[in-house]
C-alpha positions as CSV (number, residue, x, y, z in Angstrom):
1,M,128.0,55.5,0.0
2,Y,124.5,55.1,-1.2
3,K,124.0,52.1,1.1
4,K,125.3,54.0,4.1
5,L,122.9,57.0,3.3
6,H,120.0,54.6,2.7
7,F,120.7,52.8,6.0
8,E,120.9,56.1,8.0
9,L,117.6,57.2,6.4
10,I,115.9,54.0,7.3
11,S,117.3,54.1,10.8
12,L,116.1,57.7,11.2
13,V,112.6,56.8,10.0
14,G,112.5,53.8,12.3
15,V,113.6,55.8,15.3
16,S,111.1,58.5,14.5
17,F,108.4,56.0,14.2
18,I,109.3,54.4,17.5
19,L,109.3,57.8,19.2
20,L,106.0,58.7,17.7
21,I,104.4,55.5,18.9
22,A,106.0,56.0,22.3
23,G,104.5,59.5,22.5
24,I,101.1,58.3,21.5
25,L,100.7,55.3,23.7
26,P,101.1,57.0,27.1
27,A,98.5,59.6,26.1
28,H,96.1,56.9,25.1
29,G,96.8,54.8,28.2
30,Q,96.4,57.6,30.7
31,R,94.1,57.0,33.6
32,R,90.9,58.8,33.8
33,D,90.6,61.5,36.5
34,F,88.1,60.2,39.0
35,V,87.1,63.7,40.1
36,T,86.1,66.7,38.0
37,E,88.2,69.9,38.2
38,P,85.6,71.8,40.4
39,E,85.5,68.8,42.7
40,A,89.3,68.8,43.0
41,E,89.1,72.5,43.9
42,L,86.6,71.7,46.7
43,I,89.0,69.0,48.0
44,R,91.9,71.4,48.0
45,K,89.7,74.1,49.6
46,F,88.6,72.0,52.6
47,Q,91.5,70.6,54.6
48,S,89.4,69.8,57.7
49,I,88.8,66.0,57.6
50,D,85.1,66.2,58.5
51,K,84.4,68.6,55.7
52,R,86.5,66.7,53.2
53,I,84.7,63.4,54.0
54,E,81.4,65.2,53.5
55,I,82.6,66.4,50.0
56,L,83.9,62.9,49.1
57,I,80.5,61.3,50.1
58,K,78.7,63.8,47.9
59,M,81.0,63.0,45.0
60,I,80.0,59.4,45.4
61,D,76.4,60.3,45.4
62,R,76.8,62.4,42.2
63,R,78.3,59.4,40.4
64,L,75.6,57.1,41.6
65,N,73.1,59.6,40.2
66,A,75.0,59.9,36.9
67,A,75.2,56.1,36.6
68,G,71.4,55.8,37.1
69,I,71.8,53.8,40.3
70,A,70.4,56.3,42.9
71,E,68.4,59.4,42.6
72,I,70.0,62.2,44.5
73,K,68.3,65.5,44.9
74,W,70.5,68.6,44.6
75,R,70.0,71.8,46.4
76,G,69.8,74.2,43.4
77,K,71.9,76.5,41.2
78,K,74.4,77.5,43.9
79,D,75.2,73.9,44.4
80,S,75.7,73.2,40.7
81,D,77.8,76.4,40.3
82,E,80.2,75.2,43.1
83,W,80.3,71.6,42.0
84,G,80.4,72.1,38.2
85,P,78.7,69.8,35.7
86,E,77.6,66.3,36.6
87,P,80.3,63.7,36.2
88,T,80.2,61.8,32.9
89,G,81.4,58.5,31.7
90,T,80.3,54.9,31.1
91,R,78.7,53.0,33.9
92,L,82.0,51.1,34.4
93,E,84.0,54.3,34.6
94,L,81.6,55.9,37.1
95,L,81.7,52.7,39.2
96,S,85.5,52.9,39.1
97,D,85.3,56.5,40.2
98,I,83.0,55.6,43.1
99,R,85.4,52.9,44.3
100,R,88.4,55.2,44.0
101,I,86.6,58.1,45.8
102,F,85.5,55.8,48.6
103,Q,89.0,54.5,48.9
104,K,90.3,58.1,49.0
105,A,88.0,58.8,51.9
106,V,89.3,55.8,53.8
107,D,92.9,56.7,53.0
108,D,92.4,60.3,54.1
109,I,91.1,59.1,57.5
110,D,93.9,56.4,57.7
111,D,96.5,59.0,56.9
112,I,95.4,61.2,59.8
113,A,95.2,58.3,62.1
114,S,98.8,57.3,61.3
115,R,100.2,60.8,61.7
116,S,97.9,62.4,64.3
117,E,100.8,64.1,66.2
118,N,101.7,66.1,63.1
119,S,98.2,67.1,62.1
120,T,96.4,70.3,62.6
121,E,94.3,70.6,65.8
122,T,91.1,69.8,63.9
123,N,92.6,66.7,62.2
124,I,93.8,64.8,65.3
125,V,92.5,61.4,66.1
126,G,90.0,61.7,68.9
127,S,89.1,65.3,68.0
128,G,85.5,66.1,67.3
129,E,86.2,66.7,63.6
130,F,88.0,63.3,63.2
131,N,85.4,61.4,65.0
132,S,82.7,63.2,63.1
133,A,84.4,62.3,59.8
134,V,84.6,58.7,60.7
135,R,80.9,58.6,61.8
136,S,79.8,60.5,58.6
137,L,81.7,58.0,56.4
138,A,80.2,55.1,58.4
139,A,76.7,56.5,58.0
140,A,77.3,56.8,54.3
141,A,78.7,53.3,54.2
142,R,75.5,51.9,55.9
143,R,73.5,53.7,53.3
144,L,75.7,52.8,50.3
145,G,76.7,49.2,51.2
146,P,73.3,47.7,50.5
147,I,73.1,49.7,47.2
148,F,76.5,48.3,46.1
149,E,75.5,44.8,47.0
150,Q,72.1,45.0,45.2
151,E,73.8,46.4,42.1
152,A,76.5,43.7,42.2
153,A,73.9,41.0,42.3
154,K,72.3,42.5,39.2
155,A,75.5,43.3,37.3
156,E,76.1,41.2,34.2
157,N,79.5,42.8,33.5
158,P,82.1,41.0,35.7
159,K,84.2,44.2,36.0
160,E,81.2,46.2,37.2
161,R,80.4,43.4,39.7
162,G,84.0,43.5,40.9
163,L,84.0,47.2,41.5
164,L,80.6,47.1,43.3
165,L,81.8,44.2,45.5
166,E,85.0,46.1,46.3
167,S,83.0,49.2,47.3
168,A,80.6,47.1,49.4
169,D,83.7,45.6,51.1
170,L,85.0,49.0,51.8
171,A,81.7,50.0,53.3
172,K,81.9,47.0,55.7
173,Q,85.4,48.0,56.7
174,V,84.3,51.6,57.5
175,I,81.4,50.4,59.6
176,E,83.7,48.1,61.5
177,A,86.2,50.9,62.0
178,E,83.5,53.1,63.5
179,S,83.0,50.6,66.3
180,N,86.6,51.5,67.5
181,L,85.6,55.1,68.2
182,P,84.6,56.2,71.7
183,K,80.9,56.0,72.2
184,L,79.0,59.2,72.0
185,T,77.7,60.3,75.3
186,A,74.7,62.5,75.7
187,P,75.4,65.7,77.5
188,N,74.1,65.8,81.1
189,N,71.2,68.2,81.1
190,K,70.3,67.7,84.7
191,S,70.7,70.9,86.5
192,K,72.4,70.7,89.8
193,T,70.8,72.4,92.7
194,K,72.9,74.3,95.1
195,P,72.9,73.0,98.7
196,D,71.1,75.3,101.1
C-alpha cells in the first residue's frame, strides 16, 4: 500500500512538473508583437488601402528611427498622441519588425489584388486608391531599399544582415510591381475652343 501511494505521489508530482513546464514554455517562446497597440488601432481604423499603406510606411520609419538607422522628423504632440510611444526593442527586434511590417504592406496589396471583385469600391485593383497605395509603397521602397542595402553591408550580425537583405529584396519586388500599373497621364489642360 505504501508503494502504491508513493508511486501515485511521484506520478502526480511528475505530471504537475510537466504541466508547469508546458505552461511556462509557450509564454517564454511567444513571438514579439511587431506593432504597438496604438499602431494596431490605426491599422484597424483605416481600411482604405492607400491610407493603410501610408500608416505601415510610417511604422517602418518609426522603427528605423528607433534603431538609429534613419532620423525621421515627427510632426508634434498630436502625432505622438495618436501613434503612442516610440517602438522599443533591440536592433535585431526592430529590424525584424521592419521586415514584417514591409511584408504586411505587400501582403495587404496582394490580398486586394487577388480578391478585387469582393473588395470595397476604394480597394479595387485599378482604383485610384489601390494604384496610389502601390505607388506610395514603391516610393518608400525606392527610399528605403538603399538604406537597407547600406546597413546590410555594415552589419556584423548575420541575423541583422539577413533581415536587412530580405527587406531590400522586398523593396526591389515592390518597385518591379509598380511597373505593372497603368502609367499616370497628365490631365489635358488645353481648353477647347468652340467652333464659330
